[in-house]
C-alpha positions in Angstrom: 5.6 1.0 -5.4 2.5 -0.6 -6.9 -0.3 1.4 -8.4 -3.7 0.0 -9.1 -6.1 2.2 -11.2 -9.8 2.3 -11.6 -11.1 4.5 -14.4 -14.7 5.7 -14.1 -15.8 6.0 -17.8 -19.3 7.2 -16.8 -17.8 10.7 -16.2 -16.5 13.1 -18.8 -13.6 13.6 -18.8 -12.6 10.2 -17.5 -10.9 10.3 -14.2 -8.8 7.5 -12.6 -8.5 6.6 -9.0 -4.9 5.6 -8.4 -4.3 3.4 -5.4 -0.6 3.5 -4.6 1.0 1.1 -2.1 4.4 -0.2 -1.3 5.5 -3.8 -1.7 5.5 -4.3 2.0 1.8 -3.3 2.2 0.7 -5.8 -0.5 1.5 -7.6 -3.7 -0.1 -7.8 -7.1 -2.0 -11.0 -6.7 -5.7 -11.8 -7.2 -6.6 -11.1 -3.6 -5.1 -7.6 -3.8 -6.8 -6.9 -7.1 -10.2 -8.1 -5.8 -9.8 -6.1 -2.5 -8.9 -2.9 -4.5 -11.9 -3.3 -6.8 -14.2 -3.5 -3.8 -12.4 -0.5 -2.2 -12.7 1.5 -5.5 -16.4 0.7 -5.9 -17.0 1.8 -2.3 -15.0 5.0 -2.8 -17.0 5.8 -5.9 -20.2 5.3 -3.8 -21.4 2.5 -6.0 -21.8 -0.1 -3.2 -25.1 0.5 -1.4 -26.8 -2.3 0.4 -30.2 -0.5 0.6 -30.2 0.4 -3.1 -28.4 -2.2 -5.3 -27.0 -1.2 -8.6 -28.6 -2.5 -11.8 -25.5 -3.4 -13.8 -21.8 -3.3 -13.2 -19.3 -3.9 -16.0 -15.6 -4.3 -15.1 -13.2 -4.1 -18.0 -9.7 -5.6 -17.4 -6.6 -6.5 -19.3 -5.7 -10.1 -19.9 -3.2 -10.4 -17.1 -3.5 -14.0 -16.0 -1.8 -13.7 -12.6 -3.7 -10.5 -11.5 -7.0 -10.4 -13.3 -7.8 -13.9 -14.6 -7.9 -15.8 -11.3 -10.4 -17.3 -8.9 -10.5 -14.3 -6.5 -11.4 -11.7 -9.2 -13.7 -14.0 -11.1 -15.6 -15.0 -7.9 -15.9 -11.4 -7.0 -18.6 -10.9 -9.7 -20.6 -13.7 -8.2 -20.2 -12.4 -4.7 -21.3 -8.9 -5.6 -24.6 -10.4 -7.0 -25.0 -12.8 -4.2 -24.7 -10.0 -1.6 -27.3 -8.1 -3.7 -25.1 -5.2 -4.3 -25.7 -5.4 -8.0 -28.3 -7.2 -10.1 -25.7 -8.2 -12.7 -22.0 -8.0 -12.9 -20.0 -8.5 -16.1 -16.2 -8.9 -16.2 -15.0 -8.2 -19.7 -11.5 -9.0 -21.0 -10.4 -7.4 -24.2 -9.1 -9.5 -27.0 -5.4 -10.0 -27.2 -3.8 -7.0 -29.0 -6.8 -4.8 -28.4 -6.3 -3.8 -24.7 -5.9 -0.1 -24.9 -8.7 1.0 -22.7 -9.2 4.2 -20.7 -7.1 2.9 -17.8 -4.2 2.0 -20.1 -4.4 5.5 -21.7 -4.3 7.3 -18.3 -1.5 5.1 -17.1 0.5 6.0 -20.2 0.0 9.7 -19.4 1.0 9.1 -15.8 4.2 7.3 -17.0 5.0 10.3 -19.2 4.7 12.6 -16.2 7.1 10.4 -14.2 9.5 9.3 -16.9 12.4 11.5 -16.0 11.6 12.0 -12.3 13.3 10.2 -9.5 10.9 9.2 -6.8 12.3 7.7 -3.6 9.6 8.4 -1.0 5.8 8.8 -1.1 5.9 12.6 -0.6 7.8 13.0 -3.9 5.0 11.4 -5.9 3.1 14.0 -8.0 -0.1 13.0 -9.8 -1.4 14.7 -12.9 -4.8 16.4 -12.7 -6.7 13.5 -14.2 -5.8 11.2 -11.3 -7.4 11.0 -7.9 -4.6 9.6 -5.7 -5.6 7.3 -2.8 -3.0 5.8 -0.5 -4.0 2.2 0.3 
C-alpha cells in the first residue's frame, strides 16, 4: 500500500490528508505525485477558478524520482498558467534538514502501525491527526 500525505500547516494543529492506494491502482512516480497534489488542493478547497489564490508554497523532500521530476516541477507553472494561483513556489529542504510537518506526522503514523499486521484496507486504522482519503 502506498500513502501520499499532504499536511496543511495553515491550521493549528496541523492535520494531514493521507491518500492511500494499492500498487495496482498507481505507483510512486511523478505523474502520481502531481495528480495527488492537485487532488489534495481540490479537497482542501484551494482550487477555485473564479477566485485564484494569491500564493501557494509546496514544501517537499528531496526525492528525485517522486518530487524532483518534470511532472511535479511543471505543475507549478500549470497552476499559474491556468490562473488558479498568482504565484506557486516549490521548496525543497536542504539535504539533512528534511524534517517537516509531513515527515513528523508520518513518523507518528508509523509508530501507530509498527506492531500491527495489516492485510486488507478495512484493517487500516488512522490516528486522529490524519484525514484518510482512499484514492
